[in-house]
C-alpha positions as CSV (number, residue, x, y, z in Angstrom):
1,X,178.5,-78.6,101.5
2,X,175.6,-80.1,103.2
3,X,174.1,-83.6,103.2
4,X,172.1,-85.1,100.4
5,X,168.4,-86.0,101.2
6,X,169.2,-89.7,101.6
7,X,172.0,-88.9,104.0
8,X,169.6,-87.2,106.5
9,X,168.9,-89.0,109.5
10,X,167.0,-88.8,113.0
11,X,170.0,-86.9,114.4
12,X,169.6,-84.3,112.0
13,X,166.0,-83.9,112.5
14,X,166.4,-83.5,115.9
15,X,168.8,-80.8,115.5
16,X,166.4,-79.1,113.1
17,X,164.1,-78.9,116.0
18,X,162.0,-82.2,116.3
19,X,161.7,-84.3,119.3
20,X,163.1,-87.7,119.1
21,X,159.7,-89.2,118.5
22,X,158.7,-86.7,115.8
23,X,162.1,-87.3,114.2
24,X,161.9,-91.1,114.1
25,X,158.2,-90.8,112.7
26,X,159.5,-88.1,110.1
27,X,162.5,-90.3,109.2
28,X,160.6,-93.3,108.4
29,X,158.6,-91.3,106.0
30,X,161.3,-89.5,104.6
31,X,163.2,-92.7,103.8
32,X,160.4,-94.2,102.3
33,X,159.7,-91.3,99.8
34,X,163.5,-90.8,98.9
35,X,163.4,-94.7,98.2
36,X,160.4,-94.5,95.9
37,X,162.1,-91.2,94.3
38,X,165.5,-92.9,93.7
39,X,166.9,-91.8,90.2
40,X,164.6,-88.7,90.2
41,X,165.8,-85.2,89.6
42,X,165.9,-83.2,92.5
43,X,162.7,-81.1,91.4
44,X,160.9,-84.4,91.3
45,X,161.9,-85.4,94.7
46,X,160.7,-82.2,96.1
47,X,157.2,-82.6,94.2
48,X,156.9,-85.8,95.8
49,X,157.8,-84.5,99.3
50,X,155.2,-81.6,98.8
51,X,152.7,-83.7,97.4
52,X,153.0,-86.1,100.6
53,X,152.5,-82.8,102.7
54,X,155.3,-83.9,104.8
55,X,156.2,-80.5,106.1
56,X,153.6,-78.8,108.1
57,X,153.2,-74.9,108.9
58,X,153.9,-75.9,112.6
59,X,157.1,-77.8,111.9
60,X,160.2,-75.7,112.9
61,X,161.8,-73.5,110.3
62,X,165.0,-75.4,110.6
63,X,163.2,-78.7,109.4
64,X,161.9,-76.8,106.5
65,X,165.5,-75.7,105.3
66,X,167.2,-78.8,106.3
67,X,164.8,-81.0,103.9
68,X,164.8,-78.0,101.3
69,X,168.6,-77.7,101.2
70,X,169.2,-81.5,101.4
71,X,166.8,-82.2,98.3
72,X,168.8,-79.4,96.3
73,X,172.2,-80.3,97.7
74,X,174.7,-79.9,94.6
75,X,172.0,-78.1,92.5
76,X,173.5,-75.8,89.9
77,X,170.9,-73.0,89.6
78,X,173.0,-71.4,86.8
79,X,172.6,-74.3,84.2
80,X,169.5,-75.7,85.8
81,X,167.4,-72.7,86.9
82,X,166.2,-71.8,90.4
83,X,164.8,-74.8,92.2
84,X,161.2,-75.5,92.9
85,X,159.8,-74.5,96.3
86,X,156.4,-74.8,97.9
87,X,154.9,-73.3,101.2
88,X,153.1,-75.9,103.3
89,X,149.4,-75.3,104.1
90,X,147.3,-77.0,106.8
């Protein structure tokens, strides 16, 4: 089982393909968004991340996967339906 979005850190972001500098910047925004989304269901957290346009088309695919799967960590599609997704645009 993977990490929950609140557990993702700079090291994870670097492993997903960001430079250390990019990872630190992304981590700050991610932590703030997650903090503001505390108590919301994963779909709402995902909507907030997408609304902030955090994920860019040029970000590594591994970063997109890390964020998506961390938001929906523990999601039960059989009872909740499929999780929301989105494609980043410029």
